[in-house]
C-alpha positions as a Markdown table, in Angstrom:
| # | Residue | x | y | z |
|---|---|---|---|---|
| 1 | Ala | -9.1 | -1.1 | -15.3 |
| 2 | Gly | -12.1 | -0.1 | -13.3 |
| 3 | Arg | -14.7 | -1.3 | -16.2 |
| 4 | Val | -13.6 | -4.8 | -15.8 |
| 5 | Glu | -16.1 | -7.1 | -13.9 |
| 6 | Gly | -15.1 | -8.1 | -10.5 |
| 7 | Val | -13.1 | -4.8 | -9.9 |
| 8 | Arg | -14.6 | -2.8 | -7.1 |
| 9 | Pro | -15.8 | 0.8 | -8.3 |
| 10 | Gly | -13.0 | 3.5 | -7.6 |
| 11 | Cys | -10.6 | 1.0 | -6.4 |
| 12 | Ala | -8.0 | 0.7 | -9.4 |
| 13 | Val | -4.7 | 2.6 | -9.3 |
| 14 | Ala | -1.9 | 2.9 | -11.7 |
| 15 | Val | 1.6 | 3.4 | -10.3 |
| 16 | Arg | 4.9 | 4.5 | -11.8 |
| 17 | Leu | 7.6 | 2.0 | -11.2 |
| 18 | Asp | 11.3 | 3.0 | -11.1 |
| 19 | Ala | 12.5 | 1.7 | -14.5 |
| 20 | Gly | 16.3 | 2.6 | -13.7 |
| 21 | His | 17.9 | 3.2 | -17.1 |
| 22 | Ser | 15.3 | 1.5 | -19.1 |
| 23 | Arg | 12.0 | 3.0 | -20.2 |
| 24 | Glu | 9.3 | 4.3 | -17.7 |
| 25 | Thr | 6.9 | 1.4 | -16.6 |
| 26 | Phe | 4.0 | 1.1 | -14.5 |
| 27 | Ala | 1.6 | -1.4 | -12.6 |
| 28 | Val | -1.9 | -1.6 | -11.8 |
| 29 | Ala | -3.5 | -2.5 | -8.4 |
| 30 | Val | -7.0 | -3.3 | -8.2 |
| 31 | Glu | -9.5 | -4.2 | -5.4 |
| 32 | Ser | -11.8 | -7.2 | -5.8 |
| 33 | Asn | -14.3 | -9.1 | -3.5 |
| 34 | Asn | -13.0 | -12.2 | -5.4 |
| 35 | Trp | -9.2 | -11.6 | -4.5 |
| 36 | Gln | -9.0 | -15.4 | -2.9 |
| 37 | Asp | -10.2 | -17.0 | -5.9 |
| 38 | Pro | -7.3 | -18.0 | -8.1 |
| 39 | Ala | -9.2 | -18.4 | -11.2 |
| 40 | Glu | -11.0 | -15.3 | -10.9 |
| 41 | Val | -7.7 | -13.3 | -9.9 |
| 42 | Arg | -6.1 | -14.7 | -13.1 |
| 43 | Arg | -9.3 | -13.6 | -15.2 |
| 44 | Ile | -9.1 | -10.0 | -13.7 |
| 45 | Glu | -5.5 | -9.7 | -14.1 |
| 46 | His | -5.7 | -10.7 | -17.8 |
| 47 | Gln | -8.6 | -8.4 | -18.3 |
| 48 | Val | -7.2 | -5.5 | -16.6 |
| 49 | Ala | -4.1 | -5.8 | -18.7 |
| 50 | His | -6.1 | -6.0 | -21.9 |
| 51 | Glu | -8.2 | -3.0 | -20.9 |
| 52 | Val | -5.1 | -0.9 | -20.2 |
| 53 | Val | -3.3 | -1.9 | -23.5 |
| 54 | Ala | -6.6 | -1.1 | -25.4 |
| 55 | Glu | -6.7 | 2.5 | -23.6 |
| 56 | Val | -3.0 | 3.7 | -23.5 |
| 57 | Asp | -1.2 | 1.1 | -25.9 |
| 58 | Val | 1.1 | 0.3 | -23.2 |
| 59 | Arg | 1.1 | -3.0 | -21.2 |
| 60 | Pro | 1.4 | -2.7 | -17.4 |
| 61 | Arg | 4.6 | -4.5 | -15.9 |
| 62 | Asn | 2.2 | -6.3 | -13.7 |
| 63 | Val | -1.5 | -6.4 | -12.5 |
| 64 | Val | -2.2 | -7.1 | -8.7 |
| 65 | Val | -5.5 | -8.0 | -7.5 |
| 66 | Leu | -6.1 | -7.1 | -3.6 |
| 67 | Gly | -8.8 | -7.7 | -1.1 |
| 68 | Pro | -11.3 | -4.7 | -0.3 |
| 69 | Gly | -9.6 | -1.8 | 1.6 |
| 70 | Ser | -6.0 | -2.6 | 0.5 |
| 71 | Ile | -5.7 | 0.5 | -1.6 |
| 72 | Pro | -4.6 | 3.5 | 0.6 |
| 73 | Lys | -7.0 | 6.4 | 0.2 |
| 74 | Thr | -6.8 | 10.0 | 1.6 |
| 75 | Ser | -9.7 | 11.0 | 4.2 |
| 76 | Ser | -11.8 | 12.5 | 1.2 |
| 77 | Gly | -11.6 | 9.2 | -0.7 |
| 78 | Lys | -8.8 | 9.9 | -3.2 |
| 79 | Leu | -6.4 | 7.1 | -4.1 |
| 80 | Arg | -2.8 | 7.4 | -2.5 |
| 81 | Arg | -0.7 | 6.6 | -5.7 |
| 82 | Ser | 2.8 | 7.3 | -4.0 |
| 83 | Thr | 2.0 | 4.8 | -1.0 |
| 84 | Ser | 0.4 | 2.4 | -3.4 |
| 85 | Val | 3.7 | 1.5 | -4.9 |
| 86 | Ser | 4.5 | -1.1 | -2.3 |
| 87 | Leu | 1.4 | -3.2 | -3.1 |
| 88 | Val | 2.8 | -3.8 | -6.7 |
| 89 | Thr | 6.6 | -4.4 | -6.2 |
């Protein structure tokens, strides 16, 4: 996802979603400076999903494009996956 044009470097996170009794699933959240441009958001969503499928052969349940600073990080800059779930559900 981080290779997609428009996605901010180091600002892409995949999070596991509770699938209940069905197969495990996940979503992807990315930050982009173009998060308010609907056409650019659609392009990024499509390209991120395509890149993820090409890499792991599984399609994310959804892809969310967020504004800069939206994905929570630790004080050392690591992505906080557990607190990122609320961004994609």
